[in-house]
Structure formats: C-alpha cells, structure tokens
N, C-alpha and C positions, 0 to 999 in steps of 0.2 A: 460464495465467499463474501466476507465482509472486510471492510477497511480496518486496519489495526489501530487507526487513530480516531476516526469519527464514527465507526461502526455502521456506515452506510453499505448497502449491497453493491458489490462491484460487478459490472457487466462483463460478459464473456462473448467471444466471437463464436461463430458456428463450429469452429474446431476446438472449442473449450479453452482458448487462450485468454488470459486476463487482460482487460483494458485498463492499464495502469502499470504499476511497478511491483516487483517482488524483491525484497531485501532479505537476505539470509543472516539471521542473528542467532548465535549460539546453537547452530544446527537446526534452527526452526525457521520456516519461511514466514515472512511478514508481508502482507499485501497492503499496498497503498493506492488509494483512488486518485484519479487525475486532479480532482479538486484540492486535495491535500498536497499534492505535488506542486501545484501552483502557489499555494500559500507558503509552504516550507521549501525553500530553495535548495538548501544544502543537506547532505546526508546526515550530518551531525544534528541539525534541527529536527529532522525526521525521527532519528533514533531517540532523541530526548523526549519526544511527544508520544511515542508508542505506549499504549496502555499495558 
C-alpha cells in the first residue's frame, strides 16, 4: 500500500495491519503514513492534501 499524500510505501505488521492511519472518504479507504500524520495534525488538513 502507498500513502495517499506522499506516495511512499506504508509498512505492514506480520498480521498485514497498516502502520499508520486509514481514513474512509466517499466509501474509499485512504492510507496515511506516520510521517504525514506528524506533519498534518488535523483531519481537515489531511483531507485537503490527499491526491
């Protein structure tokens, strides 16, 4: 999986869980890496920057 903001590959745990956040927008999952989570603090900022 890739980050919806910076397109970096997101790591997964051994149980295939995402290391980061998942935001559901319009019925579609958007994956956010931990680096982008640190830069963009609020959900509104994250939604504004999704490609």
